[in-house]
C-alpha positions, 0 to 999 in steps of 0.5 A: 088571731084567726077563728074557724076560717072558711076553708076545710083544708089547711097547711101549717108548721105545727098543729096544737091539740088543746088551747089551754094555757100550755097550748097558748104558751106553746104558740109563743115559743113556736112563734119566736122560732118562726113556726106557725100554729093551728090549734084545735079545741073542743071548747068554743073559746081559748083557755081550757080548764082555766076558762071553762071550769074556774074563770074567776078562781084565783091562781097563786103559782104563776110567776110574777103574778101573786094572784091571777084568775083563770080568765085573766091568765087566758086573756094575758096569754092571748095578748102575748101570742097575738103577734103570731096570729095563730089560727083557732079551730074551736068546737072541734075534736081532733078525731084522727091522725095519720102520717102522709107519704110526704112526711107530714101529719094529717089531722082530721076533726070531727066536723071534717076540718083537715090540717096538715103539718110537720109536727103535732103537739098534744096540749090537751090537759087531762084530755078532751072536754066532752058533754055530760049527757042527761039520762033521758031514754032514747036520746042517742037517736036524736043526737046530732040531728035535733039534740045538740050539746054545743052551738056551732052555727047559731043560724041553724036554730033560727025559726025553731022551737028551742028548749035549753036545759041547764042552770049554769053560764052556758045554758043562760048565755045561749038562752040570751043569744038564741032567744032573738032567733027562735020561734019559741024558747023554753029554759028548763032547770030543776029548780028556780035557782041558777049558778050563772052570772047574776046579770045573765039571770036577770036578763033571762027573767026580764025576757020571761016577764015580757013573754019573750020566752018561758022558764019551766022548773022541772026535768026532761023525762021523755022525747017525742019525734020521728027518725031523730027529728024532735017534735016535743018533750015531756017535762016533769016538775017537783010535784010529779006533774007532767006536761008536753012542750013543743020542741024541735031542738033540745040543747042540754048544758049539763057541764063537761067531763074530761076523757082522753078521747080519740087521742088514745087511738093515735098510736102513742104509748100510754101510761095510765091514760097519759102520754110518756115523753122524754125530758129533753125534747118532750117528744112522744114515742112517735117522732114528730109528735110532742106532748106538753102540760098535764097530758104528758108523763115522765118521772118527777112530773108535776101537774103545774101550769108552770111546768107546762110552760117550761116543757113548751120552751124545750119542745119548740127547739126540737120541733124547729129541727123538723120544720127547718131541718137545714137551718141553724138553731140560734138561741136568743133572749127577748130582752136583747134580740132586736129580731125577736123584739121585731117579731113581738111588735116591740116599738122604740117607745116600749123599749125606752120605757122598759129601759127607763 
């Protein structure tokens, strides 16, 4: 697996929008047919909803797994696709898509990464995760300058007065990660109770007790600054007492919501914010663009991870015809094909163990 390579322009066989379970299994099916994939996801890790919304919640309808958590399923899928070395572009949104004169597709993300490929597979679940914004007057002026809803480069926060707002895992994780870099760090949550992992909360309280950071119960009510550069924030506690806190960077972590986002502007036919596909190739109204998982629609569609896996398998065979138009498509079983087992890195000892 490769994460966020330095180059801003990439050429590959297939672009997958979304790194949830269906996007990850698509890498596997494409890899069996010698197609390389780059994946774009607005989250900072693989797994989509499974990893972000319910990493510890049990899932009961994955074949051969009577019960498996969202995070464990993600970890297993990542292990399964490792032989194909997919390239991940995390913390990025697929912003625009255009057809080039050479027949390829060019996708550009919201931070300027450009990926060129012969096919595009939309595996975006219910859409892109976008941050829930706090109801603070005038916050738009500061967004992207001194107010950030995600951390993409930790170094940009070195030596700054940082305020993090929230009580979940993201807020606590970034509190612990950024505290060593910050000039000062304050965590604000409306009450002195947290939804985050107990270990993270305990470590945060240790930092507060040692004077390395500050915790303030309350809510942010106002921002003070000039031309998008924050200088301080106004915080109000439960008793309506207000105080001003120095702040150069504000990081609100209020959770995520899902929207179709820029995909709605890709020129695809839509059905109630879903992408219609055929049930033979799972191709959209635009040749060379496919959709698998919860983002697609067809008569009888079931929004199950299992269904998305099935769709990825059939879709990959049509994608092969775009990427290798002159090649013969051969159907093989991983249980009996030595060439597929070689791609998967299956050695003789593993073969004997499976047969024994």
